[in-house]
C-alpha positions in Angstrom: 0.0 -0.2 0.1 2.7 2.3 0.9 4.4 1.7 -2.2 1.0 2.4 -4.6 0.9 5.8 -3.0 4.8 6.9 -3.3 4.4 5.6 -6.9 0.9 7.8 -7.3 2.7 10.7 -5.5 5.8 10.4 -7.7 3.6 10.5 -11.1 1.0 13.3 -9.6 1.2 15.8 -12.4 0.7 18.6 -9.0 3.4 16.9 -7.3 5.9 16.9 -9.7 4.7 20.9 -11.1 5.7 21.6 -7.7 8.9 19.8 -7.5 10.3 21.5 -10.8 9.3 25.2 -9.7 11.0 24.7 -6.4 13.7 23.0 -7.9 14.5 25.6 -10.3 13.5 28.4 -8.0 15.9 27.3 -5.2 18.8 27.0 -7.2 18.0 30.2 -9.4 18.3 32.0 -5.8 21.7 30.6 -5.3 23.1 33.2 -7.5 20.8 36.4 -6.6 21.5 37.2 -3.6 25.3 37.3 -4.4 24.8 39.4 -7.0 23.2 41.8 -5.2 26.0 42.0 -2.5 28.6 41.9 -4.7 27.3 44.7 -7.2 27.0 47.1 -4.1 30.0 46.1 -2.6 32.2 46.5 -5.8 30.2 50.1 -6.1 31.7 51.4 -2.9 35.0 50.0 -3.4 35.2 52.0 -6.7 34.0 54.9 -5.1 36.6 54.9 -2.2 39.4 54.8 -5.6 37.2 57.5 -7.2 37.3 59.6 -3.8 41.4 58.3 -2.5 42.9 57.8 -5.6 44.3 54.6 -3.9 45.0 52.2 -6.6 44.6 49.1 -4.1 40.9 50.4 -4.1 40.8 49.9 -7.8 42.3 46.8 -7.9 39.8 45.5 -5.1 37.3 46.8 -7.2 38.4 44.9 -10.7 39.1 41.5 -8.4 35.1 41.6 -6.6 33.8 43.2 -10.0 34.8 39.9 -11.9 33.3 37.8 -9.2 30.3 39.7 -9.4 30.6 38.8 -13.0 30.6 35.5 -13.0 27.9 34.9 -10.5 25.6 37.1 -12.6 26.4 35.5 -15.8 25.4 32.3 -14.5 22.3 33.4 -12.2 20.7 35.0 -15.7 20.5 31.3 -17.3 19.2 29.9 -14.5 16.3 32.7 -14.2 15.4 32.3 -18.0 13.4 28.5 -17.3 11.5 30.0 -14.5 9.0 32.5 -16.9 8.4 29.5 -19.2 7.1 27.2 -16.3 4.4 29.7 -15.4 3.4 29.1 -19.2 3.6 25.4 -19.4 3.1 24.0 -16.2 1.1 26.9 -14.6 -0.9 27.4 -17.3 -4.4 27.9 -15.5 -2.6 30.3 -12.6 -1.2 32.3 -15.7 -4.6 32.6 -17.0 -6.1 33.6 -13.8 -3.4 36.3 -13.0 -1.5 37.1 -15.9 -2.7 40.2 -16.7 -1.2 41.3 -12.9 1.6 38.5 -12.5 2.9 39.8 -16.0 2.9 43.0 -15.2 6.3 43.2 -12.9 8.0 41.0 -15.1 7.7 42.7 -18.5 9.3 46.1 -15.9 11.7 43.9 -14.4 13.4 42.4 -18.1 12.7 45.6 -20.0 14.0 48.4 -17.6 15.8 47.0 -15.0 17.3 43.7 -16.2 18.2 45.6 -20.0 19.8 48.6 -18.1 21.8 46.5 -15.7 23.1 44.3 -18.7 24.0 47.4 -21.1 25.9 49.1 -18.0 27.8 45.8 -17.0 29.2 46.0 -20.5 30.1 49.1 -19.9 32.2 48.8 -16.6 33.8 46.1 -18.0 35.2 47.5 -21.3 34.9 50.7 -19.9 38.2 50.9 -17.5 41.1 53.4 -18.6 38.5 54.5 -21.3 36.3 56.7 -19.1 37.0 59.2 -16.5 37.1 57.5 -13.1 34.0 59.5 -11.6 32.1 58.3 -14.8 33.4 54.8 -14.7 32.2 54.6 -10.8 29.2 55.7 -11.7 28.5 52.8 -14.1 28.8 50.3 -11.5 26.5 52.3 -9.3 23.9 51.7 -11.8 24.1 48.1 -12.3 23.7 47.7 -8.4 20.6 49.9 -8.7 19.4 47.7 -11.7 20.2 44.5 -9.7 18.2 46.3 -7.0 15.2 47.1 -9.3 15.5 43.6 -10.9 14.8 42.1 -7.0 12.4 45.0 -6.5 10.0 43.8 -9.4 10.1 39.9 -9.1 9.4 41.0 -5.2 6.2 43.0 -6.4 5.0 39.5 -8.5 5.5 37.6 -5.7 3.8 39.8 -2.8 0.8 39.9 -4.9 0.8 36.2 -4.5 1.4 36.3 -0.6 -1.2 39.5 -0.1 -3.0 40.4 -3.1 -4.1 44.1 -3.3 -4.9 46.4 -6.5 -6.9 44.0 -8.5 -10.5 43.4 -9.2 -12.2 40.0 -10.3 -13.4 39.9 -13.9 -17.3 40.3 -14.6 -17.6 36.5 -14.7 -15.2 35.7 -11.9 -12.6 33.7 -13.8 -10.0 35.8 -13.4 -8.0 38.5 -11.3 -7.5 42.0 -13.8 -5.4 45.1 -12.7 -7.8 47.5 -11.0 -4.9 49.9 -8.9 -0.9 49.9 -10.3 -0.1 52.0 -7.2 -1.6 49.9 -4.9 -0.2 46.8 -6.7 3.6 48.3 -6.4 3.0 49.7 -2.7 1.4 46.5 -1.5 2.5 46.4 2.2 3.9 43.2 1.9 6.7 43.9 -0.7 8.3 46.9 1.2 8.5 44.5 4.0 9.7 41.5 2.2 12.1 44.0 -0.1 14.8 45.0 2.8 14.8 41.9 4.1 16.0 40.4 0.6 18.2 43.2 0.1 19.9 42.8 3.4 20.4 39.1 2.5 21.8 40.2 -0.5 24.3 42.5 1.6 25.3 40.0 4.3 26.0 37.0 1.3 28.3 39.4 -0.5 30.1 40.3 3.2 30.6 36.7 3.7 32.3 35.8 0.8 34.7 38.9 1.0 35.4 38.0 4.5 36.2 34.1 3.8 38.1 35.0 0.6 40.0 37.7 2.2 40.5 35.0 5.5 41.9 32.6 3.2 44.6 34.5 1.2 45.6 36.0 5.3 45.9 32.5 6.6 47.8 31.7 3.7 50.6 34.4 3.8 49.9 35.6 0.5 52.1 38.5 -1.0 48.6 40.5 -1.4 48.7 40.9 2.4 47.7 44.3 2.8 45.0 44.4 -0.3 43.3 41.4 1.8 43.1 43.1 5.1 41.8 46.1 3.2 39.2 43.8 1.5 38.7 42.0 5.0 38.0 45.5 6.8 35.4 46.7 4.2 34.0 43.1 4.3 33.8 42.6 7.7 31.7 46.2 8.4 29.7 45.2 5.4 28.8 41.9 6.7 27.9 43.3 10.1 25.4 45.8 8.2 23.7 43.3 6.7 23.6 40.8 9.4 22.1 43.7 11.4 19.5 44.7 8.8 18.8 41.4 8.0 17.4 40.7 11.1 15.6 43.7 12.3 13.7 43.3 8.4 12.8 40.1 9.1 11.5 40.9 12.6 9.4 43.5 11.4 8.5 40.7 8.3 7.4 38.5 11.0 5.2 40.7 12.7 3.4 42.1 9.5 3.0 38.0 8.7 0.8 37.7 11.8 -2.0 40.1 10.0 -1.9 39.1 6.7 -0.5 35.0 7.0 -1.3 33.9 10.6 -1.1 30.4 9.6 2.2 30.7 8.2 3.6 32.1 11.7 1.4 29.5 13.9 3.0 26.7 11.3 6.7 28.1 11.8 6.0 27.7 15.5 3.9 24.8 15.6 1.4 26.7 17.8 -1.7 24.2 18.0 -4.1 26.3 20.3 -4.1 29.6 20.1 -2.2 31.4 23.3 -2.2 35.1 25.0 0.8 35.2 25.9 2.4 33.3 23.5 5.2 31.1 24.6 8.2 30.4 21.7 9.3 27.3 20.7 13.0 26.3 21.3 12.3 22.4 20.3 8.6 20.9 19.1 8.0 17.5 17.9 4.6 17.2 17.2 1.5 15.2 15.7 0.1 16.7 12.7 -3.0 14.9 12.8 -3.7 15.5 15.8 -3.0 18.6 16.1 -1.0 18.4 19.1 2.7 17.9 21.0 4.5 14.8 21.7 7.2 16.3 23.1 7.7 20.2 23.5 10.2 23.2 25.0 8.8 26.4 25.1 10.3 29.7 26.6 7.0 31.7 27.8 5.6 34.7 26.6 9.1 35.0 24.2 6.4 35.1 21.0 4.0 37.5 22.1 7.0 39.6 22.6 8.8 39.2 19.0 5.2 39.7 18.2 4.1 43.1 19.7 6.9 44.1 21.2 5.6 43.4 25.0 5.3 40.0 26.7 1.3 39.8 26.2 -0.8 39.9 22.8 -3.0 37.0 21.9 -1.0 34.6 18.8 -3.9 32.3 17.0 -3.2 28.9 16.4 -3.6 26.4 14.0 -6.8 24.6 14.9 -8.6 27.9 15.6 -7.1 29.4 12.5 -8.2 26.1 10.3 -12.1 26.7 11.6 -11.7 30.3 10.4 -10.4 29.8 7.0 -13.2 26.8 6.5 -15.5 29.8 7.3 -14.5 32.0 5.0 -13.3 30.1 2.6 -15.0 27.0 2.3 -14.4 23.1 3.4 -10.7 21.9 3.2 -7.3 21.6 4.7 -5.8 25.2 5.1 -2.7 23.7 7.4 0.9 24.1 5.6 2.9 21.6 6.1 3.8 22.2 9.6 7.4 20.5 10.2 8.5 22.0 6.9 7.9 25.7 8.0 8.9 25.0 11.5 12.3 23.5 10.7 12.8 26.3 7.7 12.0 28.7 10.2 15.0 27.8 12.7 17.5 26.7 9.8 16.5 30.7 8.8 17.2 32.0 12.4 19.8 29.7 13.5 22.0 30.5 10.2 21.5 34.2 10.8 22.4 34.4 14.5 25.8 32.7 13.8 26.3 34.9 11.3 25.7 37.9 13.2 28.2 36.6 15.9 30.6 35.4 13.4 30.7 39.1 11.5 30.8 41.2 14.7 34.1 38.9 15.8 35.6 39.4 12.9 34.6 43.4 12.7 36.2 43.3 16.7 39.4 41.8 15.2 39.6 44.3 12.0 38.6 47.2 14.7 41.4 46.0 17.0 44.0 45.9 14.0 44.2 41.8 14.6 44.4 40.6 11.1 46.1 37.0 11.7 43.8 34.2 12.2 45.5 30.7 13.0 44.5 27.8 10.1 41.8 26.1 12.7 39.7 29.9 13.1 40.5 30.8 9.3 38.9 27.5 8.3 35.8 27.7 10.5 35.3 31.2 9.1 35.7 30.5 5.7 32.5 27.3 5.9 31.0 29.8 7.6 30.3 31.6 4.3 27.6 28.8 3.0 25.5 30.3 6.1 23.6 33.2 4.4 22.8 30.5 1.3 21.5 28.1 4.3 19.6 31.1 5.8 18.5 32.5 2.3 16.9 29.3 0.9 15.1 28.3 4.3 13.8 31.8 4.6 12.5 31.5 0.8 10.9 27.7 1.8 9.1 29.1 4.5 7.5 31.9 2.7 6.1 29.6 -0.4 5.6 26.3 2.0 3.7 28.4 4.5 1.7 29.6 2.2 0.1 26.5 0.8 -2.4 25.4 0.0 -2.8 28.9 -1.8 -0.9 29.6 -5.0 -2.7 33.1 -4.9 -3.2 33.7 -0.9 -7.1 33.3 -0.4 -7.8 33.7 -4.7 -6.0 30.6 -5.7 -5.4 27.4 -4.7 -2.0 25.9 -5.9 -3.9 22.6 -7.7 -5.9 24.9 -9.6 -3.4 26.6 -10.9 -1.7 23.5 -12.5 -1.8 23.0 -16.6 -4.4 20.3 -17.8 -3.0 17.0 -17.9 -3.8 17.3 -21.7 -1.4 20.1 -21.9 1.5 18.9 -19.7 1.7 14.8 -18.4 3.5 13.5 -15.8 6.1 11.8 -18.0 7.0 15.7 -19.7 7.5 16.5 -16.3 9.6 13.8 -15.3 12.0 14.2 -18.3 12.4 17.7 -18.0 12.4 17.8 -14.5 15.6 15.2 -14.7 17.1 17.7 -17.6 16.6 20.4 -15.2 18.8 18.3 -12.3 21.7 17.9 -14.4 21.9 21.1 -16.0 21.5 23.4 -13.1 24.1 21.2 -11.2 26.5 21.8 -14.3 25.9 25.4 -13.9 26.5 25.4 -9.9 29.3 23.5 -10.0 30.9 25.7 -13.0 29.6 28.6 -10.8 31.4 27.4 -7.7 34.5 26.4 -9.9 35.2 30.0 -11.6 34.7 31.4 -8.5 37.3 29.3 -6.3 39.9 29.4 -9.2 39.7 33.3 -9.6 39.4 34.3 -5.9 42.4 32.1 -5.0 43.9 33.6 -8.4 44.5 37.4 -6.3 44.1 40.2 -7.7 46.5 39.6 -10.5 43.6 37.6 -12.0 41.4 40.7 -12.1 43.8 42.1 -14.7 
């Protein structure tokens, strides 16, 4: 019986379509935060060169700029596939919200990405051809383009999380744009966007720290340059870590209003509580909606939610009843184990990032750039923490919204293409192809980043 159920699940088109999109989205987002973070960091270094005339800043700007270019190129390739999936695997979703969802995607491609790609070329080939200040302006435009690209994608995603600025067609068959400004000033995007941008900053900062310490531990001949790189990277990483924490806190408080079920699932909070306790460790029974084992800190969840040690947080059981009354019969509870552990991986990685970056900054401020091999190795490996936090955060954001594709409007199963359009066999084959291609692209990106990072400043020439 169990084998038959597994085989049915594996051949189910909804399961395969969700798996394929999740796979491509997570792999694509491996590259986006680093693109955001390194573009801004490179712009800061080149600005320092323009202001001071110090050639070391120019060398570092070219070095980190080249690593940015490698990551940007691979990231572009991985993102193209996702937009095709909306029309192929999720055609009913595209039909239902295409008039709305297509707008920010078109603006991102025609405006933000085009500007970014154009000025990357000008920056790359403009060394020693453009005046210093004008050349520095091109990399700032690239950073702005990267940031705007992220913004427009998040506008689209925020509509799925908290739909605003729309009206239903007269026959109720699809949603249509009603207020463009309400759409782009969606309260959700202005909580989500700072969190994602700060995540990019901390991702870039940790790569800078890791590469810089690698060279310092190995007594490189470019020690002074990488001491400077570490100094900038430490300040940059700490700034990102603090901002991502504050932005994440604000976003969680907003979710209590817009998606309380996501918060309840992330805390395995079965029953409503006032004051609400925070879970340190919970092993629960999702069928019975109860704890098997739990360690909780009294009042802490209320404090995180309301900045005071009291205040009600709705539980899963009560929210399920509320949603049944509002939306009709059905199961509105996401995978609690997925939401619970993805939240903890995100917060845990974020906490370690903050502590690690503060430690490095402390050493830098003290003028101590000497790291033992053991400490240096630990810090270098900590560079994977931003990717753990970023991926876990997106898993929570998307899986915690289930069963909704567009919250309150369209369920995930309703957005799937008909079986006559895309079969389970086609989905399986394309998923296999994507796994191979994306694995090769990721290996290529890591290989090239490592190669040029190890080569040092000479490689930037």
